[in-house]
C-alpha distance (Angstrom), angle and dihedral (degrees) to the residues before:
residue distance angle dihedral
M1 . . .
A2 3.80 . .
E3 3.77 119.2 .
F4 3.79 137.8 -176.9
I5 3.80 113.4 -107.3
K6 3.80 126.7 -168.8
V7 3.80 110.1 -116.1
A8 3.82 104.4 165.1
N9 3.77 147.3 -14.1
L10 3.79 114.0 -98.0
D11 3.81 92.3 -127.0
E12 3.84 90.2 58.0
L13 3.81 92.4 61.8
K14 3.79 119.2 83.6
E15 3.78 126.5 -157.6
D16 3.81 114.4 -106.5
E17 3.81 90.7 25.6
I18 3.79 128.4 111.3
R19 3.80 108.8 -145.5
A20 3.80 118.8 -165.5
V21 3.78 122.0 -147.2
N22 3.78 130.0 177.7
V23 3.79 115.4 -137.1
A24 3.80 118.9 179.6
G25 3.81 90.0 -24.7
V26 3.82 93.9 -48.9
R27 3.84 120.2 119.9
I28 3.78 109.0 -135.9
A29 3.81 128.6 -177.0
L30 3.81 119.1 -143.1
Y31 3.80 122.6 -155.5
R32 3.79 126.3 -171.2
L33 3.79 121.4 -151.3
S34 3.80 109.4 178.7
N35 3.81 104.5 -57.2
E36 3.80 94.7 -18.6
V37 3.80 126.9 90.4
F38 3.80 126.7 -159.6
A39 3.80 129.7 -168.6
T40 3.80 132.8 -155.5
S41 3.76 137.4 157.4
D42 3.81 109.5 -69.3
I43 3.82 91.5 -140.1
C44 3.81 118.6 89.5
T45 3.80 111.2 -126.8
H46 3.81 92.2 -140.3
A47 3.81 104.4 61.4
G48 3.80 106.1 -11.6
C49 3.80 97.5 -103.9
L50 3.79 117.6 153.8
L51 3.78 111.6 -109.6
S52 3.80 90.7 -153.6
D53 3.83 92.0 56.4
S54 3.79 102.5 49.0
G55 3.79 107.0 1.5
Y56 3.78 133.1 93.5
T57 3.79 139.5 -168.8
Q58 3.79 131.5 -114.3
G59 3.77 114.3 -175.9
E60 3.80 107.6 -53.9
E61 3.81 94.6 -12.1
A62 3.79 135.8 85.2
E63 3.79 118.4 -153.1
C64 3.78 122.8 -155.4
G65 3.79 111.0 -129.6
C66 3.80 94.0 -144.7
H67 3.81 103.1 64.0
S68 3.84 105.0 -7.5
S69 3.80 98.8 -106.1
R70 3.80 109.9 161.7
F71 3.78 130.2 -150.6
N72 3.79 135.3 -172.2
L73 3.82 107.2 -109.9
K74 3.80 93.5 -144.8
T75 3.80 99.0 48.2
G76 3.81 108.1 15.3
V77 3.83 89.7 -125.6
V78 3.81 115.9 151.6
T79 3.81 111.3 -108.3
Q80 3.82 97.4 173.3
E81 3.79 130.2 24.9
P82 3.01 154.2 -112.3
A83 3.83 82.7 82.9
V84 3.80 113.5 70.4
E85 3.81 101.6 175.4
P86 3.82 118.9 75.8
L87 3.78 123.4 -121.3
K88 3.78 115.5 -106.5
S89 3.79 107.8 -106.2
Y90 3.79 127.0 -153.0
P91 3.81 130.2 -149.9
V92 3.81 112.7 -108.7
K93 3.77 132.0 -163.5
I94 3.78 131.8 179.4
E95 3.79 119.2 -142.7
S96 3.80 123.6 176.8
G97 3.80 91.5 -21.5
S98 3.81 93.8 -48.9
V99 3.81 121.8 120.2
L100 3.80 113.0 -139.1
I101 3.79 128.0 -176.3
E102 3.77 129.1 -163.8
I103 3.77 114.5 -123.8
């Protein structure tokens, strides 16, 4: 059964930053847009590069630094190739300043 797990405090996350967390052996990337946080897999579906190592955000998109694949932060959908498979996205909620993701 899926459960929400605390992964960060909201005030620790900066806009335009990709923050990696490891939850139950899964690498997850966190993105902050204003007072919202979104979570996807941290591993680019094109070549396996870590978004948190070489990627960056622009508005509602994350770009992989290896080959410039882009993904929607909210949905994980590919917005620019060479990637064709979306990133897995995870539900996020914020409670009392804590960021929780469902996994």
